[in-house]
Structures are given as C-alpha cells and as structure tokens.
C-alpha positions in Angstrom: 23.0 -0.5 20.1 23.4 -0.3 16.0 21.2 2.4 14.3 21.2 2.6 10.7 20.3 5.5 8.2 18.9 5.6 5.1 17.8 8.1 3.2 18.6 10.9 -0.2 21.4 13.5 -0.3 20.4 15.3 2.9 21.0 12.2 5.0 24.0 11.3 2.1 25.3 14.8 3.1 25.2 16.7 -0.3 26.9 20.1 -0.4 28.5 19.7 3.0 32.2 20.9 2.7 33.1 17.3 4.6 30.5 16.0 4.5 31.8 12.6 6.1 32.3 14.2 9.4 29.2 17.0 9.3 26.4 15.0 8.5 23.7 14.6 10.9 24.2 10.6 10.7 28.4 11.1 12.0 27.3 14.0 14.8 24.3 11.2 16.1 26.8 8.0 16.4 29.4 10.4 17.5 27.3 11.5 20.6 26.1 8.3 21.1 29.8 6.4 20.5 28.1 4.1 18.0 29.5 3.2 14.6 28.0 4.7 11.7 25.8 3.1 8.8 24.9 5.6 6.1 23.4 3.9 3.0 22.2 7.3 1.5 22.4 8.1 -2.0 21.9 11.2 -4.1 18.5 11.1 -6.0 16.9 8.2 -4.1 13.2 7.6 -4.2 11.3 6.9 -1.4 10.6 3.6 -3.3 14.3 2.4 -3.3 14.9 3.6 0.2 12.5 1.3 1.9 13.4 -1.7 -0.6 17.2 -1.2 -0.1 16.3 -1.2 4.1 14.9 -4.1 4.1 17.0 -5.7 2.0 20.0 -4.8 4.3 17.9 -6.1 8.1 17.8 -8.9 5.9 21.0 -10.1 6.7 21.8 -7.3 9.1 20.2 -6.5 12.8 20.0 -3.3 14.1 17.9 -1.9 17.1 17.1 1.3 15.4 16.1 2.7 11.6 16.8 6.4 10.6 15.1 6.5 7.7 14.7 10.4 5.7 12.1 10.1 3.3 12.3 11.8 0.6 11.1 14.0 -2.7 7.5 12.3 -3.5 8.1 13.0 -7.3 10.9 10.3 -7.9 10.0 7.0 -8.5 11.4 3.6 -8.5 10.1 1.6 -12.0 11.0 -2.3 -12.9 11.6 -3.5 -16.0 10.4 -7.1 -17.4 13.6 -8.6 -16.0 12.9 -7.3 -12.6 15.7 -4.7 -12.9 14.8 -1.4 -10.7 15.4 1.7 -12.5 14.3 5.4 -10.9 12.1 7.8 -12.7 12.9 11.5 -11.4 12.2 14.6 -12.9 15.5 15.2 -14.1 16.3 12.4 -16.0 13.0 14.1 -18.2 15.9 16.9 -18.8 18.6 17.0 -21.3 20.9 17.2 -18.0 19.5 14.2 -17.1 19.5 12.7 -20.0 23.5 13.2 -20.3 23.8 12.0 -17.0 22.7 8.3 -18.0 26.0 8.6 -19.7 27.7 7.1 -16.5 25.5 3.9 -16.0 26.2 0.9 -17.7 23.8 0.2 -20.3 23.5 0.7 -23.9 22.4 3.9 -25.5 19.3 2.2 -26.7 18.3 1.1 -23.7 19.2 5.1 -22.0 17.1 6.4 -24.7 14.4 4.3 -23.6 14.3 5.2 -20.3 14.6 9.0 -21.2 11.7 8.6 -23.1 9.3 6.3 -20.3 10.2 9.2 -18.2 9.3 11.7 -20.0 6.0 10.0 -21.1 5.6 8.7 -17.3 5.4 12.4 -15.9 3.5 14.2 -18.2 0.6 11.3 -18.9 0.7 9.2 -16.0 2.3 10.9 -12.7 1.1 13.7 -10.1 1.5 15.0 -6.8 -1.5 12.9 -5.8 0.1 10.2 -7.0 3.5 11.0 -5.1 2.2 11.2 -2.1 0.4 8.6 -2.0 3.1 6.8 -3.0 5.0 7.9 0.2 2.5 7.4 2.4 1.8 4.2 1.5 6.0 3.5 1.7 6.1 4.8 5.6 3.0 2.7 6.3 4.8 -0.3 5.1 8.2 0.0 6.6 6.8 1.2 10.1 4.6 -2.7 9.4 7.8 -3.9 8.7 9.6 -2.7 12.0 6.7 -3.3 14.3 7.3 -7.2 13.0 10.8 -7.3 13.5 11.1 -5.8 16.9 13.2 -2.8 15.2 12.6 1.1 16.8 11.7 3.0 13.4 12.3 6.9 13.4 10.9 8.6 10.8 12.1 11.7 8.6 10.3 13.6 6.2 12.2 16.1 3.6 9.0 17.6 2.9 10.4 20.8 1.3 7.1 22.9 2.0 5.6 20.5 -0.8 1.8 21.7 -0.4 0.2 18.3 -1.9 2.0 16.9 1.9 1.8 20.4 4.2 -2.4 20.8 3.3 -3.7 18.3 1.4 -7.1 18.9 2.3 -6.6 21.3 -1.0 -6.0 18.6 -3.2 -8.1 15.7 -2.1 -11.8 15.8 -2.2 -13.5 17.9 0.2 -12.6 17.2 4.0 -10.8 14.2 2.5 -6.6 14.6 3.2 -6.1 10.8 1.4 -6.4 7.2 1.2 -3.0 6.1 2.7 -2.3 9.1 5.6 -5.0 8.9 8.3 -3.4 5.5 8.5 -0.3 7.0 9.3 -1.8 9.0 12.1 -0.2 7.1 15.2 3.3 6.7 13.3 5.0 9.7 14.5 7.0 11.5 11.1 8.9 14.4 12.5 9.3 16.9 9.1 12.5 18.4 8.5 11.9 21.5 7.0 8.4 22.4 8.1 9.5 21.4 11.7 13.3 21.2 12.6 14.4 23.8 10.5 11.2 25.9 10.4 12.3 28.7 12.8 15.8 28.8 11.2 17.8 30.9 10.3 19.2 31.1 6.5 22.6 29.6 7.4 20.7 26.4 7.9 20.6 26.1 4.5 23.3 25.7 1.3 22.7 27.4 -1.8 20.5 24.0 -3.3 18.4 24.0 -0.6 20.6 20.7 1.4 20.6 21.4 5.4 24.0 23.4 6.0 26.8 22.2 8.7 24.4 24.1 11.0 21.3 22.2 10.0 22.8 19.2 10.1 23.6 20.0 13.8 20.1 20.8 14.6 18.8 17.8 12.8 21.2 15.6 15.2 19.9 17.2 18.0 16.2 16.3 17.5 17.1 12.8 16.4 19.0 12.2 19.8 16.1 13.6 21.6 14.2 10.7 19.7 16.2 8.0 20.1 16.5 8.9 24.1 12.9 8.8 24.1 12.6 5.4 23.0 
C-alpha cells in the first residue's frame, strides 16, 4: 500500500523538535510498515495542496491520499503567464513582505505582489469567500479520487474558525453555504474540533501546532480511518 500525505505546517510538522520522526505521517507509515510520502509545506493554501497533489498523481500511483486542508484565508493566484503565487494575510504585513526577499523575483514584482495582497484582503476577501473556496477544493479532490479509484481521507485544520463551525451564523437564515451541502457524503475529520478537542494543553505547542503528543493522537485516528477503508 502506498499512502500520500499533503497539507500545511501541521502535516509538515512545524514546531516539533524532531519533525521527520514525530509528525503524524511518519508515525502512521511506521505502524503500517510503508514508506512515508509527505508533500506538505508551511503556509500552503488549499488551492496549492489540491493542485500539487493532482500533479503528483498524474505520474505516481498511490492507494490512499491523506489530505489536510488548511486555513481558508490562504488563496492561490495566477499571474498572466500562468505562474501561481500565494496570497496569505501574513504577506500583507511588513514581516510578510520581508519574507519575500528569499524568493527569486525582482523587487518590483515583490512590491506588486505585496500591494496586490493588501488590496485583495481589503476589498475582495471575506470568510465566506475563503470557506466556499475550501469546500470547492474538497469536492473537487473527492471527485478526482473517485474517478481514479483512489481512497481519500480528508482532515480539516479548522482552528476553531467560526464560519466552518457554525455556518448558519454567517449565511442567510437556514442556509449553510452553496458547496458545503454537496460535501455531506465526504467524511471530513476535523483536527482541532474533532481529534484534539478534548485534549489537554500538552497537545499543542506555542504557535498552536500539534505537539508530538498531538501528532500521536492524529496518527491513531488516521490509522483507524485507513483500516476502515
């Protein structure tokens, strides 16, 4: 059996002392005696997670995809040449702007992306936009897996986001969204509100990433889901 993991900093293992051995993907693969395949990166958007996973699956066959969906405010944007860029709230801050120095792009392009990000989050983005985009990504990837006979285990890092937990408060009365109802048959497992909800504080590290103990708990749930397939 070949398993592919993708996600953001949680699946990457951010803040762990020994992330390559303590993150939940490694723990799962060790228990099941299979090779670990982890594509996760810090700061990933749901758009990028789904896009990169599909790109990987075009040339590599896997039996199970464990996909951890991330903070819904992160969006992928394409320029006129078709090159993907990422918009995150952090990029609109001075700290985020400084981080762009590590990218192979001109100062002019960095400034344009920084300004575009500020404009996007001020005039276009809202939580409904982000949540709808998240559910569309989940629905898209579920359809892709069904069409290609791949088992799909979706994990959601909900971070206690209100539009995800209580959509009825943000949409019109009696309405929970346009894309979420189409995902009702997809067994999405929430990391924060589900797997770790009743967990003590040692499950989390200072920046709210799961601790080694938290990753252990996530791995136990993932193994349970894989064995139930």
